[in-house]
Structure formats: structure tokens, C-alpha cells
N, C-alpha and C positions, 0 to 999 in steps of 0.2 A: 183932798176934798173931792176931786172928780171921781175917785174910786168909790167913796162913800155914796155919792150921788148915783153911780151906776148900780151899786148894790141895792140901794133903796128902790130904784126904778125896777130892778129885777124882782125884788120882793113884792112890790105892788102888782106886777104882772102875774106872778105866781098866785097871789091871792085872788086876783080877778079870774084866773083860769079855774081855781078851785070853787069859786062862788057861782060860776056860770056854766060849769060842766065842759069847758073847753080843754083841749089838750095843751100841755106845756111842751113845746118843741124847741130844742136847742140846736142852733147851727154851729158846728165846729168848723172854724176857719183854718183848714190846713193850708200851709203856705203854697202859693203859686198854683192853685187849683180852681181858679175862677171865683174865689170868695168875694173879691171886691165887686165883681159884676153882680153876683147874686144878692149881696147885701144892699147894693144900690137900688135894686128893683123891689126887694122885700121891705126896705126901710119904711115906706109909707103904709105898709100893710101888716104891721106887727100884731094887730088884733083883728082876727077874722071871725066869721060865724062859727068856725070849727076849732080854732086854736089860738094860742098866744105864742108868738115867736120871740125867741131870745137870740139876738144876733151878737155873737161874742168876738173878742179879739183873738189873735193867735194863741195867746197863753192859756186860754180856756180849753181844758181837755175832757175826755170821757169821765175821768175821776171826779170832776167837778159837777157832773150832771146828777141831780137827785134821783133816787130810786123812784120809779113810777113815771118819770118824765121820758119823752121821746127824743131821739137824736137824728140829725141829718147832716150829711157832709158830701163833698165832691172829691173825686180822686183824679189822678192824671198819670200817664206813663212817666216813670221816673227820668227817662232820658229827655223827654220834652220838658219836664218840670225843671231839670237841671239847666237846660239852655235858657228857659224863661227866667229862672232865678238868677243866673249869671247876668243876663242882660238887665234885669230889674235893678240889681245892686250896682251894676256899672253905671246906670243912669241915676243912682241914688233914689230909686223909687218912683221917678217921674214916669208918666205924667200925673198919676193920681196922688202921689205923695212926695215928700221931700225929707229924706232921712240921710243925714251925712254919714260918710264912711267912718267906721272905727279905725283906729291906727293900724290894726291888723288887716282890715280890708284895703286900706290905702296901699299897704305894702304888697298885698296879693295882686291888686290890679296894676301895680307898677311892674310886676313880674309876668303877668298873663293878661294880654290885651283882648283875648276872645276865648269862648268856651272850648273851642277845639284844641288850642294849645295847652290849656289846663288839663283837659281830658287825656291827651296823649302823654302828659307828664305823670299820670297816675301809674304808668308802667314802672315797676320797680327798677328796671334797667335804665330808665331815662335819667340824664344828668340833673334834671331839675325836679326829680321825684320828691325830695324833701320839701321843696318850696310848694309843690302841688299838694302835699299832705297838709301843710300849714294852711294853704288857701281853702281847701275843702272843709277844714275844721273851724275856720274863722269867718268866712263869708256867710252872712246870716241865713240866706235862703238855701244855701248848699249844705250847711252843717246839720240840718234837721232831717229826721226820718219820720215816716208816718207813725212809727211806733212811739214817738214822743207824745202823741195824742192818745194812744191806746195801750201802752205799757207792754203787753205781750199777748200771745194767742189765747192764753187761759182767761185773762181779764176780758178780752174782747168777746170770747165765747160766752162768758158768764153774763154779759150785758146784751147779748144778741137780741133779746126781746124788746130792748129799748130802741132798736134801729127802725126808723120810719122810712128813710130814704138814703140811698147811696147813688150818687150821680157819677158820671164820667165826663170829663171835659171834652173828650172825643165825641160825645153824643149829647152835648149840653142842651142844645135847643130842644131835641126830642124829649130828653129827660125832664126838662122844665115843664113841658106841656103836660106830662103825666103827673108832675108834682102839684099842679094847681088845684086839682080836685080834692085830694086829702087835706090840703092846707086851707081850702075854702077861699082861694084867691080868685079874682075876677077872670072870667074866661078870656078876655081880650088882653090880659096883661102879657107883655113880651119882654124878653131880655134886651138891655140897651146895647147899642153898637158903637157908641162914641168911644174914643180912645181913653178919656179920663175915667169914665165909668167902668170900663173893662180893664183899665191899667195896662193897655197894650200900646206899643209904639211900632207897629208893623210897617209904617210908611218911612221909617228912618232909613235914609240911603246908606248909612254906615252899619246897618244890621249885619251881623256876621253870617257867613255861609253855613250850611248844614254841617254836622259833624262827619268826619271821615269814618268809614266802617270800623277801623281799629279803635277810634275814639269812642264810638258807640258801645263797643264791647267792654271797654274799660269802665265806662260809666255804669253800664248794666251790672258789672261785677261789684262796683262800689256800693250800689243800692240794691244788692241782691235780696236783702231782707225786706225791702219795700216791695219787691216783686212777690214775695210770699204773702205780704199783706194784700196786694191787689188780687191775688188768686183767691183769697178768702172772700174778698168783697165781690168778685165776679161770681163765685159760687152762691153767695147770698142773693145776688140779682137773679141768677138763674132759678133758684128755688122759689123765688117770689114772683116769677113771671115778668120781671121788669125791675125798674129801680125803686118802685114804691110798694109798701105793704101797709 
């Protein structure tokens, strides 16, 4: 029932855009890239003088975006995304959500208490390597790649004209300022800072320490194709003089 309601609401918004000359702009929510923050601030502004915004769940990909519509998304360095994703699932999504562990996730967290120990076990010579492979393939935020949303380089290149905005979590505030004009958002609109809206828990005293250098290299190798994706995105940003076109 809820899916039907969402589809109906999306259709109504598309019709509204077509009747008023506004852009249809779809936000692709890549996991652990600030999507909860952005959706919390854009939620009350899904219809603006310039566009109609469609704020989608994780499962909505580039393949679902109709031809002629525009796309926006935010990226993040895969190492930082890995650490954030591990912590988020360790907390079962808190503070913004509450999603219980799967049986596989429960097993993974019984074996690895922090992201550093899991990363180090990605070394094929590590005695817990098989357990690490299982954890990386079953912890929901860790198992996904950016390419899950964009298929491959050829598909992304074929839809390049649809891209309106590519942000980086590392420059989130500055990118959001540039995004407000093409979306027709209020000039004084700002990103939220509270932990629930941003789905962060940085004040947690049990927060794990940074990854060791060896762990960083192992995570980079695991997500090497995601770094290829980031390179494409950064070239797009450079060609367009910033994150917005």
C-alpha cells in the first residue's frame, strides 16, 4: 500500500512539473553520503519555483530515472564511507533510524567489534580473512558499491546530460550553497546540524579510533572500483566549474 502511495505521489509531482515548466530532479540516495541530512532539509521544499524534487530511498537508481529528468547525488571517500557505514550498522541505524541486524550482521559484529579489526582482516594472510569476507558481503552499508546505482561507466556516460549536481560530503556545506540557486531554494536555507537529522553520533565516547595505515590501504583496495567512480565524478565537477550545472 505504501509503495502504491509513493508511486502515485511521484506521478502527481511529474505531472505538476510538466504542466508548470519546472524541472523534474531526482535525488539518488547513495548509502552513507549525507543523504539523510539532505533529505531532511529538502523535504519541506520539494516543489520550488524552478523544479519538482523527488527524494528517493536507497533502492532507487539511475536506471529508474525517466529520460529527460535530472539527477543529483552526493559522494564520499570510500574509506570514510566504510567507517561511517560500519558504525551506523553497529548502532542499528541510530540515531535517525532503527533497523535490526540481519542474522549475518549479528554474526559479523560478534567477530569484529570495530572497523579497524575488520579492515585488517581483509588481508588474505590474516587468520580471520574468511570471516572478514563474509562481513563485507553481508553488512548492508559495506556490501554496496557506487556502481549499484549507476551500473557501469558506459551507462553513466550515456546519462551524463541528466546530471544536475554531484556533491562531496567533504565539501557539503559549500556545495549546498551552490545547489540552492538551480533548485530555487530559499537563500537562507541551511543544512541541519543535529545528530538525528544528520544521522551522526560523533559524541559517542565509544566511537572507534581512526583506521591504521595498513587498514586504510586494504579498504581502498576493496573499494578500488568506487575510486574509479569518484574520479569520473570529480572530472564532471571540474568540467562544470563546480558541483552544479
